[in-house]
N, C-alpha and C positions, 0 to 999 in steps of 0.2 A: 321549406315546404315546396319550393320550385324544384330543388334537387331531386326530391323524392318523386315528384310528378314526371320529371324529365327521365329518371332512371326507369320508372315504370313504363313509360312510353318506349323507351329503347329496348327494354326487355320483351315487350310485347311484339314489336317488330321483328326481333331476333327469334322469338319462339315460333312466330307465324311463319317465317321463311323456313325455319327447320323442319316444321310439320309438313309444309307444302311440297318438299322435295320427295319425289317417289323414287325409291331405290329399285334396282333390277329385281331384287327378291320380291318386292311387292307387285311388280308388273308381270310376274311370272304366273299368269292365269291362261287357261284355255279358252277356246271360242265360246264354250257354254258357261263360262264364269268360274269354273272349278280351278282350284290351285293345281299347278303342274307339280309332278314328283319324279324322281328318279333321273334317268338320263335326259328325258325332255327338259326337265328344270335346269339341270346342269348345262346343257347345250344353250338353252335360252339365256341364262344368266351370263355365260361366257360371251355370247354374241352381243348382248346388251352392253356389257362392260367395254367390249372392243369398240363398239359403235360410239359409245359416250366418250371414249378417249381419242378416237380418231381425229375429231375436229380440234382438239386441243394440242396436237403435235406440231406446234409451230415454234420456231426460234424466237429470240429477242428481236430480230430484225423483221420478223413477220413472214419469213420463209418457211415452207413446209419442210419438216425434218425428214431425213432419209437415212438409210443404212443403220449403222450401229447406234447413232444418237436416237433414231426413232425407235428402235428395238428397246433400248434402255428405258426410254420415256414410257413406251407403252406397257412394259413390264411393271414399272413403278405405278403407273396410273391404274392398271387394272388391278393390282394388288390393293391399292387404297380405296378403289371404288367399291 
């Protein structure tokens, strides 16, 4: 019984955190609350993904990446985001 309760507790935390994450697609709304479309949406989503990945571009040593390493990381991160 304890295992079932523990598993249910873990699942509820996992589901809650997954639902709380707002993606760039869901953030793409205009000032009046309407969803963006076309070129405006594409530009917003690309900028949002770039901004989200920019802070994560650090090496294992904690130093900011630069050059080819940063370009490679940003391309992978933006594709996955």
